[in-house]
ROSE-4610 file (N, C-alpha, C; in Angstrom, 1 decimal, always signed):
// ROSE-4610
residu = [M/M/M/P/P/P/P/P/P/S/S/S/E/E/E/F/F/F/P/P/P/G/G/G/G/G/G/F/F/F/T/T/T/F/F/F/N/N/N/E/E/E/F/F/F/L/L/L/I/I/I/D/D/D/D/D/D/E/E/E/E/E/E/P/P/P/L/L/L/L/L/L/Y/Y/Y/H/H/H/T/T/T/G/G/G/L/L/L/R/R/R/G/G/G/M/M/M/F/F/F/P/P/P/L/L/L/V/V/V/R/R/R/D/D/D/A/A/A/V/V/V/A/A/A/S/S/S/V/V/V/L/L/L/P/P/P/L/L/L/D/D/D/R/R/R/L/L/L/R/R/R/H/H/H/I/I/I/G/G/G/F/F/F/S/S/S/H/H/H/Y/Y/Y/E/E/E/A/A/A/D/D/D/E/E/E/C/C/C/G/G/G/S/S/S/L/L/L/N/N/N/E/E/E/L/L/L/L/L/L/A/A/A/A/A/A/A/A/A/P/P/P/H/H/H/A/A/A/A/A/A/P/P/P/L/L/L/C/C/C/G/G/G/E/E/E/L/L/L/A/A/A/A/A/A/L/L/L/T/T/T/S/S/S/V/V/V/Q/Q/Q/D/D/D/V/V/V/A/A/A/D/D/D/R/R/R/P/P/P/P/P/P/R/R/R/M/M/M/L/L/L/Q/Q/Q/D/D/D/G/G/G/E/E/E/T/T/T/L/L/L/S/S/S/L/L/L/G/G/G/A/A/A/H/H/H/T/T/T/V/V/V/Q/Q/Q/W/W/W/L/L/L/A/A/A/T/T/T/P/P/P/H/H/H/L/L/L/P/P/P/H/H/H/A/A/A/W/W/W/E/E/E/C/C/C/G/G/G/H/H/H/L/L/L/F/F/F/E/E/E/T/T/T/S/S/S/T/T/T/A/A/A/T/T/T/L/L/L/F/F/F/C/C/C/G/G/G/D/D/D/L/L/L/L/L/L/S/S/S/Q/Q/Q/A/A/A/G/G/G/H/H/H/E/E/E/H/H/H/E/E/E/P/P/P/L/L/L/V/V/V/E/E/E/H/H/H/D/D/D/I/I/I/L/L/L/G/G/G/A/A/A/S/S/S/E/E/E/S/S/S/T/T/T/R/R/R/A/A/A/E/E/E/F/F/F/D/D/D/Y/Y/Y/Y/Y/Y/A/A/A/N/N/N/T/T/T/P/P/P/Q/Q/Q/T/T/T/G/G/G/A/A/A/L/L/L/F/F/F/E/E/E/K/K/K/L/L/L/A/A/A/Q/Q/Q/T/T/T/E/E/E/P/P/P/R/R/R/V/V/V/L/L/L/A/A/A/C/C/C/M/M/M/H/H/H/G/G/G/S/S/S/S/S/S/W/W/W/R/R/R/G/G/G/D/D/D/G/G/G/A/A/A/G/G/G/L/L/L/L/L/L/R/R/R/E/E/E/L/L/L/A/A/A/A/A/A/R/R/R/V/V/V/V/V/V/G/G/G]
num = [1/1/1/2/2/2/3/3/3/4/4/4/5/5/5/6/6/6/7/7/7/8/8/8/9/9/9/10/10/10/11/11/11/12/12/12/13/13/13/14/14/14/15/15/15/16/16/16/17/17/17/18/18/18/19/19/19/20/20/20/21/21/21/22/22/22/23/23/23/24/24/24/25/25/25/26/26/26/27/27/27/28/28/28/29/29/29/30/30/30/31/31/31/32/32/32/33/33/33/34/34/34/35/35/35/36/36/36/37/37/37/38/38/38/39/39/39/40/40/40/41/41/41/42/42/42/43/43/43/44/44/44/45/45/45/46/46/46/47/47/47/48/48/48/49/49/49/50/50/50/51/51/51/52/52/52/53/53/53/54/54/54/55/55/55/56/56/56/57/57/57/58/58/58/59/59/59/60/60/60/61/61/61/62/62/62/63/63/63/64/64/64/65/65/65/66/66/66/67/67/67/68/68/68/69/69/69/70/70/70/71/71/71/72/72/72/73/73/73/74/74/74/75/75/75/76/76/76/77/77/77/78/78/78/79/79/79/80/80/80/81/81/81/82/82/82/83/83/83/84/84/84/85/85/85/86/86/86/87/87/87/88/88/88/89/89/89/90/90/90/91/91/91/92/92/92/93/93/93/94/94/94/95/95/95/96/96/96/97/97/97/98/98/98/99/99/99/100/100/100/101/101/101/102/102/102/103/103/103/104/104/104/105/105/105/106/106/106/107/107/107/108/108/108/109/109/109/110/110/110/111/111/111/112/112/112/113/113/113/114/114/114/115/115/115/116/116/116/117/117/117/118/118/118/119/119/119/120/120/120/121/121/121/122/122/122/123/123/123/124/124/124/125/125/125/126/126/126/127/127/127/128/128/128/129/129/129/130/130/130/131/131/131/132/132/132/133/133/133/134/134/134/135/135/135/136/136/136/137/137/137/138/138/138/139/139/139/140/140/140/141/141/141/142/142/142/143/143/143/144/144/144/145/145/145/146/146/146/147/147/147/148/148/148/149/149/149/150/150/150/151/151/151/152/152/152/153/153/153/154/154/154/155/155/155/156/156/156/157/157/157/158/158/158/159/159/159/160/160/160/161/161/161/162/162/162/163/163/163/164/164/164/165/165/165/166/166/166/167/167/167/168/168/168/169/169/169/170/170/170/171/171/171/172/172/172/173/173/173/174/174/174/175/175/175/176/176/176/177/177/177/178/178/178/179/179/179/180/180/180/181/181/181/182/182/182/183/183/183/184/184/184/185/185/185/186/186/186/187/187/187/188/188/188/189/189/189/190/190/190/191/191/191/192/192/192/193/193/193/194/194/194/195/195/195/196/196/196/197/197/197/198/198/198/199/199/199/200/200/200/201/201/201/202/202/202/203/203/203/204/204/204/205/205/205/206/206/206/207/207/207/208/208/208/209/209/209/210/210/210/211/211/211/212/212/212/213/213/213/214/214/214/215/215/215/216/216/216/217/217/217/218/218/218]
x = [+90.1/+90.9/+92.4/+93.0/+94.6/+95.3/+96.5/+97.3/+97.4/+97.4/+97.5/+96.4/+95.2/+93.9/+93.9/+94.3/+94.0/+95.3/+95.9/+97.1/+97.0/+97.9/+97.8/+96.9/+95.8/+94.7/+93.6/+92.5/+91.4/+90.3/+89.6/+88.6/+87.1/+86.2/+84.8/+84.2/+83.5/+83.0/+81.4/+80.9/+79.3/+78.9/+78.0/+77.3/+76.0/+75.8/+74.7/+74.1/+73.1/+72.3/+71.6/+71.4/+70.9/+69.5/+68.4/+67.4/+66.1/+64.8/+63.7/+63.5/+63.9/+63.8/+65.6/+66.2/+67.6/+67.8/+68.9/+69.5/+70.8/+71.0/+72.4/+72.7/+73.9/+74.1/+75.4/+75.1/+76.2/+76.1/+76.2/+76.0/+77.3/+78.3/+79.6/+79.3/+80.4/+80.3/+79.7/+79.0/+78.2/+79.3/+80.5/+81.4/+81.6/+81.2/+81.5/+80.3/+79.2/+78.0/+78.1/+79.0/+78.9/+79.7/+80.9/+81.2/+80.4/+79.5/+78.5/+77.4/+76.9/+76.0/+76.3/+77.4/+78.0/+78.4/+78.7/+79.1/+77.7/+76.6/+75.5/+74.8/+74.8/+74.3/+75.1/+76.3/+77.0/+76.5/+75.6/+75.0/+73.5/+72.8/+71.5/+70.8/+69.8/+69.3/+69.0/+69.2/+69.1/+67.5/+66.6/+65.0/+64.6/+65.6/+65.3/+65.5/+66.4/+66.9/+65.8/+65.5/+64.3/+64.9/+65.8/+66.4/+67.7/+67.9/+69.3/+69.5/+70.4/+70.3/+71.9/+71.9/+73.1/+73.0/+74.2/+74.3/+74.0/+74.4/+74.0/+74.2/+73.7/+73.7/+75.0/+75.9/+77.2/+77.5/+78.4/+78.5/+79.0/+79.9/+80.4/+79.4/+78.4/+77.4/+76.1/+75.7/+74.6/+74.8/+76.0/+76.2/+75.6/+75.6/+75.0/+73.6/+72.8/+71.5/+70.4/+70.5/+69.5/+69.8/+71.0/+71.4/+70.9/+71.1/+70.7/+69.2/+68.4/+67.0/+66.7/+67.3/+66.9/+66.9/+68.2/+68.6/+67.9/+67.4/+66.4/+65.2/+64.1/+62.9/+62.0/+62.5/+61.6/+62.2/+63.3/+64.2/+63.7/+63.9/+63.7/+65.0/+64.9/+66.0/+65.5/+66.5/+66.1/+67.0/+66.7/+67.4/+66.7/+67.3/+66.8/+65.9/+64.8/+64.0/+64.6/+65.4/+66.2/+66.8/+67.5/+68.0/+67.0/+65.8/+64.6/+64.0/+64.0/+63.2/+64.3/+65.6/+66.4/+67.1/+67.2/+67.7/+67.1/+66.8/+66.6/+64.9/+64.0/+62.9/+62.9/+63.7/+63.9/+64.8/+65.8/+66.9/+66.6/+66.0/+65.8/+64.8/+64.8/+63.7/+62.8/+62.8/+61.8/+61.6/+60.6/+60.3/+61.1/+61.8/+62.4/+61.7/+62.1/+61.5/+62.2/+61.6/+62.0/+62.0/+63.2/+63.3/+63.3/+62.6/+62.5/+63.7/+64.3/+65.3/+64.6/+65.4/+65.2/+64.3/+63.8/+62.7/+63.6/+62.8/+63.5/+62.7/+63.3/+62.7/+63.2/+62.2/+62.3/+62.8/+63.7/+64.2/+63.9/+63.4/+63.2/+63.8/+64.9/+65.7/+66.5/+66.7/+67.5/+66.5/+66.9/+66.3/+67.3/+67.0/+67.8/+67.4/+68.0/+67.4/+68.1/+67.4/+68.1/+68.5/+69.8/+70.2/+70.7/+69.9/+70.3/+71.2/+72.3/+73.7/+73.8/+73.2/+73.4/+74.8/+75.5/+76.8/+77.9/+77.6/+78.5/+78.7/+79.8/+81.1/+80.8/+79.8/+79.4/+78.4/+77.5/+76.4/+75.3/+74.2/+73.1/+72.1/+72.2/+71.1/+71.8/+73.0/+73.8/+73.3/+73.3/+72.9/+73.6/+73.3/+73.9/+73.0/+73.1/+72.1/+72.9/+72.0/+72.5/+71.5/+72.2/+71.6/+71.7/+70.4/+70.3/+70.8/+70.5/+70.7/+72.3/+73.0/+74.5/+75.3/+74.7/+75.1/+76.1/+75.8/+76.8/+76.3/+77.2/+77.1/+77.5/+76.7/+77.3/+77.5/+78.9/+79.2/+79.7/+79.4/+79.6/+81.0/+81.3/+82.6/+83.4/+82.8/+83.5/+84.6/+85.8/+86.8/+87.3/+87.3/+87.8/+89.3/+89.9/+91.2/+91.7/+92.6/+93.3/+93.9/+94.4/+95.1/+94.1/+94.7/+94.0/+94.0/+94.8/+94.9/+94.4/+93.1/+92.8/+92.2/+92.3/+91.7/+90.2/+89.4/+87.8/+87.4/+88.0/+87.3/+88.8/+89.0/+90.3/+89.9/+90.6/+90.2/+91.4/+92.5/+93.6/+93.3/+94.1/+93.8/+93.6/+92.6/+92.1/+92.0/+92.0/+91.9/+93.0/+94.1/+95.5/+95.4/+95.1/+95.1/+93.9/+92.8/+91.7/+92.0/+92.8/+93.0/+93.9/+94.8/+95.9/+94.9/+94.2/+93.2/+92.2/+91.8/+91.1/+92.0/+93.4/+94.2/+94.6/+94.7/+94.9/+93.8/+92.6/+91.4/+90.5/+90.6/+89.7/+88.2/+87.5/+86.2/+85.1/+85.5/+84.6/+84.2/+82.9/+82.2/+81.9/+82.7/+82.4/+81.6/+80.4/+79.4/+79.2/+78.4/+78.1/+77.4/+76.8/+76.1/+77.0/+78.1/+79.0/+79.3/+79.5/+79.9/+78.6/+77.6/+76.3/+75.8/+76.1/+75.9/+76.7/+77.9/+79.0/+78.5/+78.0/+77.4/+76.0/+75.3/+74.2/+74.4/+75.6/+75.9/+76.5/+77.3/+78.1/+77.0/+76.0/+74.8/+74.2/+74.5/+73.9/+74.9/+76.1/+77.0/+77.2/+77.9/+78.1/+79.1/+79.2/+80.2/+81.0/+80.5/+81.2/+80.8/+82.1/+82.0/+82.2/+81.0/+81.2/+81.8/+82.9/+83.4/+83.3/+83.0/+82.8/+84.2/+85.2/+86.6/+87.6/+88.1/+89.1/+88.7/+89.4/+88.7/+87.5/+86.5/+85.6/+86.4/+85.7/+86.3/+85.4/+86.1/+85.0/+85.8/+85.0/+85.5/+84.4/+85.0/+84.3/+83.9/+82.9/+82.6/+82.3/+81.5/+81.2/+82.7/+83.5/+84.7/+85.4/+85.5/+86.3/+85.5/+84.2/+83.6/+83.8/+83.9/+84.2/+85.5/+86.3/+87.7/+88.0/+87.4/+87.2/+86.4/+85.4/+85.0/+85.9/+86.7/+87.6/+88.7/+89.0/+90.0/+89.3/+88.1/+87.4/+86.8/+86.2/+85.6/+86.6/+87.7/+88.7/+88.4]
y = [+92.1/+91.3/+91.8/+90.8/+90.6/+91.0/+91.6/+91.9/+90.8/+89.6/+88.5/+88.4/+88.9/+89.0/+90.4/+91.4/+92.8/+93.5/+94.2/+95.1/+96.1/+95.6/+96.5/+96.2/+95.4/+95.0/+96.0/+95.4/+96.3/+95.9/+96.6/+96.3/+96.9/+95.8/+96.2/+96.3/+97.4/+97.5/+97.6/+96.6/+96.8/+97.3/+98.0/+98.6/+98.3/+97.9/+97.4/+98.5/+98.8/+99.6/+98.8/+98.6/+97.7/+98.5/+98.4/+99.1/+98.2/+98.9/+98.0/+97.6/+98.2/+97.8/+97.9/+96.7/+96.8/+97.0/+97.5/+97.9/+97.5/+96.8/+96.5/+97.2/+98.1/+98.9/+98.2/+97.8/+97.1/+95.5/+94.9/+93.4/+92.8/+93.3/+92.9/+92.0/+91.6/+90.8/+89.2/+88.7/+87.3/+86.4/+86.3/+85.4/+85.6/+87.0/+87.4/+87.0/+86.4/+86.4/+85.5/+84.4/+83.7/+84.7/+85.4/+86.1/+87.3/+87.9/+88.9/+88.4/+87.2/+86.5/+86.5/+85.8/+85.5/+86.7/+87.6/+88.9/+89.6/+89.6/+90.2/+89.1/+87.6/+87.0/+87.1/+87.6/+87.7/+89.0/+89.7/+91.0/+90.9/+90.2/+89.9/+88.8/+88.2/+87.1/+87.7/+87.0/+87.2/+87.6/+86.9/+87.2/+88.3/+89.2/+90.6/+91.7/+91.2/+92.3/+92.4/+93.9/+94.5/+95.2/+95.9/+96.5/+96.2/+96.1/+95.7/+97.0/+98.0/+99.0/+99.2/+100.0/+100.1/+101.7/+102.1/+103.3/+103.2/+102.4/+102.1/+100.6/+100.2/+98.9/+98.3/+97.7/+97.3/+96.1/+95.2/+93.9/+93.9/+95.0/+95.0/+95.6/+96.3/+97.1/+96.2/+95.2/+94.5/+93.0/+92.5/+91.3/+90.2/+90.1/+89.0/+89.4/+90.4/+90.7/+89.5/+88.7/+87.5/+86.5/+86.4/+85.5/+85.9/+87.1/+87.8/+87.7/+88.0/+87.9/+86.6/+85.8/+84.4/+83.7/+84.7/+84.1/+84.9/+86.3/+87.3/+87.2/+86.3/+86.2/+87.6/+88.5/+89.7/+91.0/+90.8/+92.0/+92.1/+93.4/+94.0/+94.8/+95.0/+95.8/+97.3/+98.1/+99.5/+100.2/+101.2/+101.9/+103.3/+104.0/+104.9/+104.7/+105.6/+105.2/+104.7/+105.4/+105.0/+103.6/+103.3/+101.9/+100.9/+101.2/+100.3/+100.0/+101.2/+101.0/+100.4/+100.7/+100.2/+99.0/+98.3/+97.1/+96.4/+96.9/+95.9/+95.5/+96.0/+95.4/+94.2/+94.1/+93.1/+91.9/+92.2/+91.2/+90.8/+91.5/+91.1/+90.3/+89.3/+88.2/+88.8/+90.0/+90.6/+92.0/+92.6/+94.2/+95.0/+96.0/+96.8/+98.1/+98.5/+99.7/+100.9/+101.7/+102.8/+104.1/+104.8/+106.3/+107.2/+108.2/+109.4/+110.1/+111.0/+112.2/+112.9/+113.0/+113.5/+112.8/+111.6/+111.0/+110.3/+110.4/+109.5/+108.3/+107.7/+106.4/+106.2/+106.0/+105.7/+104.2/+104.2/+102.6/+102.3/+103.4/+103.1/+104.3/+104.2/+105.3/+106.0/+105.5/+106.1/+106.4/+107.5/+107.9/+108.0/+107.4/+107.6/+108.3/+109.2/+110.0/+109.7/+109.4/+109.2/+110.5/+110.7/+111.7/+111.5/+111.6/+111.1/+112.0/+111.4/+112.0/+111.4/+111.6/+110.9/+111.0/+110.1/+109.9/+110.5/+110.6/+111.0/+109.9/+109.2/+109.6/+108.7/+107.7/+107.1/+106.4/+106.0/+105.5/+106.3/+106.5/+107.3/+107.2/+105.8/+105.7/+105.9/+106.6/+106.7/+107.6/+107.3/+108.1/+107.8/+108.4/+108.2/+108.3/+107.5/+107.4/+108.4/+109.0/+110.0/+109.5/+109.1/+108.8/+110.2/+110.6/+111.8/+112.1/+111.2/+111.3/+111.2/+110.6/+110.3/+111.1/+111.6/+112.6/+111.7/+110.5/+109.6/+109.6/+110.0/+109.8/+108.6/+107.5/+106.4/+106.9/+107.1/+107.8/+106.8/+105.6/+104.7/+104.7/+105.0/+104.9/+106.4/+107.3/+108.5/+108.5/+109.0/+108.9/+107.3/+106.6/+105.1/+105.2/+104.4/+104.2/+102.8/+102.6/+101.4/+100.7/+99.5/+98.8/+98.1/+97.0/+95.9/+95.9/+96.9/+97.0/+98.5/+98.6/+99.9/+99.7/+101.1/+100.9/+101.3/+100.8/+101.0/+102.5/+103.3/+104.6/+105.5/+106.6/+107.5/+108.8/+109.7/+111.2/+111.9/+111.1/+111.8/+111.6/+112.3/+112.4/+111.2/+111.2/+110.3/+110.7/+112.0/+112.6/+112.4/+112.2/+112.0/+110.7/+109.6/+108.2/+108.1/+108.9/+108.8/+109.3/+110.3/+111.1/+110.2/+109.4/+108.4/+107.5/+106.9/+105.9/+106.3/+107.4/+108.2/+108.4/+108.9/+109.0/+107.8/+106.7/+105.3/+104.8/+104.8/+104.2/+105.1/+106.2/+107.2/+106.8/+106.6/+106.2/+107.3/+108.6/+109.6/+109.8/+110.4/+111.0/+112.6/+113.2/+114.9/+115.4/+115.7/+116.3/+117.8/+118.5/+119.8/+120.0/+118.9/+118.9/+118.4/+117.8/+117.5/+118.3/+119.7/+120.5/+120.7/+120.9/+121.0/+119.7/+118.6/+117.4/+117.4/+117.7/+117.6/+118.5/+119.7/+120.6/+120.2/+119.5/+118.8/+117.9/+117.2/+116.1/+117.1/+118.0/+118.6/+119.6/+119.9/+120.6/+119.7/+118.5/+117.4/+117.8/+118.2/+118.4/+117.2/+116.2/+114.9/+115.1/+114.2/+114.1/+112.9/+111.8/+110.7/+110.4/+109.9/+109.6/+108.1/+107.5/+105.8/+105.4/+105.3/+104.8/+103.2/+102.8/+101.6/+100.9/+101.5/+101.0/+101.9/+101.3/+101.9/+102.2/+103.2/+103.5/+104.7/+104.6/+105.7/+106.7/+108.0/+109.1/+110.1/+110.5/+111.5/+112.7/+113.7/+115.1/+116.1/+116.9/+118.2/+117.5/+116.7/+116.0/+117.2/+118.0/+119.3/+119.5/+120.0/+120.5/+119.6/+118.3/+117.4/+116.9/+117.2/+117.0/+118.1/+119.3/+120.5/+120.6/+120.1/+119.9/+118.8/+117.8/+116.8/+117.4/+118.1/+118.5/+119.5/+120.4/+121.3/+120.5/+119.3/+118.5/+118.0/+117.5/+116.9/+117.9/+118.8/+119.8/+120.8/+121.2/+122.1/+123.4]
z = [+138.4/+137.1/+137.3/+137.6/+137.7/+136.3/+136.4/+135.3/+134.3/+134.6/+133.9/+132.9/+133.2/+132.3/+131.7/+132.2/+131.6/+132.0/+131.0/+131.3/+132.4/+133.5/+134.7/+135.8/+135.3/+136.2/+136.1/+136.8/+136.6/+137.7/+138.3/+139.1/+139.0/+139.6/+139.3/+140.7/+140.9/+142.1/+142.1/+142.9/+143.2/+144.4/+144.4/+145.8/+146.4/+147.6/+148.0/+149.2/+149.2/+149.9/+150.8/+152.0/+152.8/+153.5/+153.2/+153.6/+153.4/+153.8/+153.5/+152.2/+151.2/+149.9/+149.2/+149.7/+149.3/+147.8/+147.4/+145.9/+145.9/+144.9/+144.2/+143.2/+143.2/+141.9/+141.3/+140.2/+139.3/+139.6/+138.5/+138.9/+138.6/+137.7/+137.4/+136.2/+135.5/+134.4/+134.8/+133.7/+134.0/+134.7/+134.4/+134.8/+136.5/+136.9/+138.3/+139.0/+138.7/+139.4/+140.7/+140.7/+142.1/+142.9/+142.5/+143.6/+144.3/+143.2/+143.5/+144.5/+144.0/+144.8/+146.2/+146.3/+147.6/+148.4/+148.0/+148.5/+149.1/+148.1/+148.8/+150.0/+149.8/+150.8/+151.9/+152.3/+153.3/+154.1/+153.4/+154.0/+154.2/+153.3/+153.4/+152.6/+153.0/+152.3/+150.7/+149.9/+148.3/+148.3/+149.0/+148.7/+149.1/+149.8/+150.3/+149.4/+148.4/+147.1/+146.6/+146.2/+145.5/+144.3/+144.1/+143.0/+142.6/+141.3/+140.8/+139.9/+140.0/+139.4/+138.6/+137.5/+136.7/+136.0/+135.4/+134.8/+133.4/+132.9/+131.4/+131.1/+129.7/+129.4/+128.8/+129.8/+129.2/+130.2/+129.7/+130.5/+131.9/+132.2/+133.8/+134.4/+133.8/+134.5/+135.0/+134.1/+134.2/+133.5/+133.3/+132.7/+133.4/+134.7/+135.5/+136.0/+135.2/+135.5/+135.8/+134.6/+134.6/+135.8/+136.0/+137.1/+138.4/+138.6/+139.9/+140.1/+138.9/+139.2/+139.4/+138.8/+139.2/+140.7/+141.2/+142.7/+143.6/+143.1/+144.0/+143.4/+143.8/+143.0/+143.3/+144.1/+144.3/+143.8/+143.2/+142.6/+141.3/+140.9/+139.3/+139.2/+137.5/+137.0/+137.5/+137.6/+138.0/+137.1/+136.2/+135.3/+134.6/+133.8/+133.3/+131.9/+131.7/+130.9/+129.4/+129.0/+127.7/+127.6/+128.7/+128.9/+128.8/+129.6/+129.5/+128.2/+127.4/+126.3/+125.1/+125.2/+123.9/+124.3/+125.7/+125.8/+126.9/+128.1/+129.4/+129.3/+128.4/+128.4/+127.5/+126.7/+125.7/+126.5/+127.1/+127.5/+128.9/+129.8/+131.2/+131.3/+132.2/+132.6/+133.4/+133.7/+134.5/+134.1/+134.1/+133.5/+134.5/+133.9/+134.7/+135.4/+136.5/+137.0/+136.4/+135.6/+134.7/+135.5/+135.6/+136.3/+135.3/+135.2/+134.4/+135.1/+134.3/+134.7/+135.8/+137.0/+138.1/+139.2/+138.7/+139.6/+140.6/+141.9/+143.0/+143.4/+144.2/+144.7/+146.1/+146.8/+148.4/+148.7/+149.2/+149.5/+151.1/+151.7/+153.2/+153.9/+154.6/+155.1/+154.2/+153.1/+151.9/+150.6/+149.9/+148.8/+147.6/+146.6/+145.5/+144.3/+143.5/+142.4/+141.2/+140.0/+138.9/+138.0/+137.7/+136.9/+135.5/+134.5/+133.0/+132.5/+132.0/+131.4/+130.2/+129.2/+127.9/+127.5/+127.1/+126.6/+127.5/+128.8/+129.7/+130.8/+130.9/+129.9/+128.4/+128.5/+127.2/+127.2/+126.1/+126.0/+126.1/+125.1/+124.9/+126.1/+126.7/+128.0/+129.2/+129.2/+130.5/+131.5/+132.7/+134.0/+135.2/+136.1/+137.4/+138.6/+139.5/+140.7/+141.8/+142.5/+143.7/+144.8/+145.9/+147.2/+148.1/+148.4/+148.9/+150.5/+151.4/+152.6/+153.0/+152.1/+152.2/+151.4/+150.5/+149.4/+148.6/+148.2/+147.5/+146.2/+145.1/+143.8/+143.3/+142.8/+142.3/+140.8/+140.2/+139.3/+138.3/+138.3/+137.3/+136.5/+135.3/+134.6/+134.8/+135.4/+135.6/+136.6/+136.6/+137.3/+137.6/+136.5/+136.5/+136.8/+137.6/+137.8/+137.5/+136.7/+136.3/+137.4/+137.4/+138.5/+139.4/+139.8/+140.6/+142.2/+142.6/+144.1/+144.4/+145.2/+145.3/+146.8/+147.6/+148.8/+148.6/+149.4/+149.0/+148.9/+149.8/+150.0/+150.5/+149.6/+150.0/+150.0/+150.4/+150.4/+149.5/+149.1/+148.4/+147.0/+146.1/+144.8/+144.0/+143.4/+142.3/+140.9/+140.5/+139.3/+138.4/+139.1/+138.4/+137.7/+138.6/+138.1/+137.1/+137.3/+136.4/+135.0/+135.1/+133.8/+133.1/+133.8/+132.9/+132.3/+132.9/+132.5/+131.3/+131.5/+130.2/+129.1/+129.1/+128.2/+127.5/+128.3/+127.6/+127.1/+127.3/+126.6/+126.2/+126.2/+125.6/+125.3/+126.7/+126.8/+126.9/+126.9/+126.9/+125.6/+125.6/+124.5/+124.8/+124.1/+124.5/+123.3/+124.1/+123.1/+123.6/+122.9/+123.1/+124.6/+124.9/+126.3/+127.4/+127.3/+128.3/+129.4/+129.1/+130.2/+131.2/+130.6/+131.1/+132.1/+131.5/+132.4/+133.3/+133.4/+134.5/+135.5/+135.2/+136.1/+136.8/+136.1/+136.6/+137.7/+137.6/+138.6/+139.8/+139.4/+140.5/+141.3/+140.8/+141.7/+142.6/+142.5/+143.7/+145.1/+144.7/+146.0/+146.7/+145.9/+146.6/+147.5/+148.7/+149.4/+149.3/+148.6/+148.1/+146.7/+146.1/+144.7/+144.6/+144.4/+144.3/+143.0/+142.9/+141.5/+141.0/+139.7/+139.5/+139.4/+139.1/+138.7/+139.7/+140.6/+141.5/+142.8/+143.5/+144.6/+144.7/+145.5/+145.8/+146.6/+146.5/+146.9/+147.8/+148.9/+149.9/+149.9/+149.8/+150.0/+149.2/+148.6/+147.9/+146.6/+146.3/+145.1/+144.0/+144.4/+143.1/+142.7/+143.8/+143.0/+142.0/+142.6/+141.8/+140.3/+140.3/+139.2/+138.1/+138.9/+138.0/+137.4/+138.2/+137.8/+136.7/+137.0/+135.7/+134.4/+134.7/+133.3/+132.7/+133.5/+132.9/+132.0/+132.7/+131.9/+130.4/+130.6/+129.4/+128.5/+129.0/+127.8/+127.4/+128.2/+127.7/+128.2]
């Protein structure tokens, strides 16, 4: 999204795992559907797609869910139990695959695990998906960085940019469980943090998450 449409610009990242049961994580806004559809189709035929996952029920997370379900006839929504019960069972054109906290799902060579994190960073139904073989944490709105020009994957500091974005938009819900939920994510010891907004990051993911927790919780 360029600065002409959003102050300073903003990016929306979608992640595709190409496996026996391919998974798309985040759909983007409904208006982004043609871009996302064509990007997926450049990697694999849409009729191979099996799972369409997201962190929580929000337009940029799953705004084009039904359009993608129509284009990918064998795919189903993939989300946490709370998201399914509160929203997805009603609005999705196909029944969701609900994941309990800690539940794993094999995609073939890759396995993903659902980690429920209510209100972290926001939304009661929020959670994060962890891919075990690559130690990649799909961390949704955590560590969001404003701006419209970002390298896809970096190893330099993103916490500073993320904290500037958090200070400007104040999108975190700090509850009594926030510190414990950050630690729950850190204990997966991720090597890659796949951010929805801005650059993804490679390095000591546990350390970065604990540093972020210290900033948020105080």
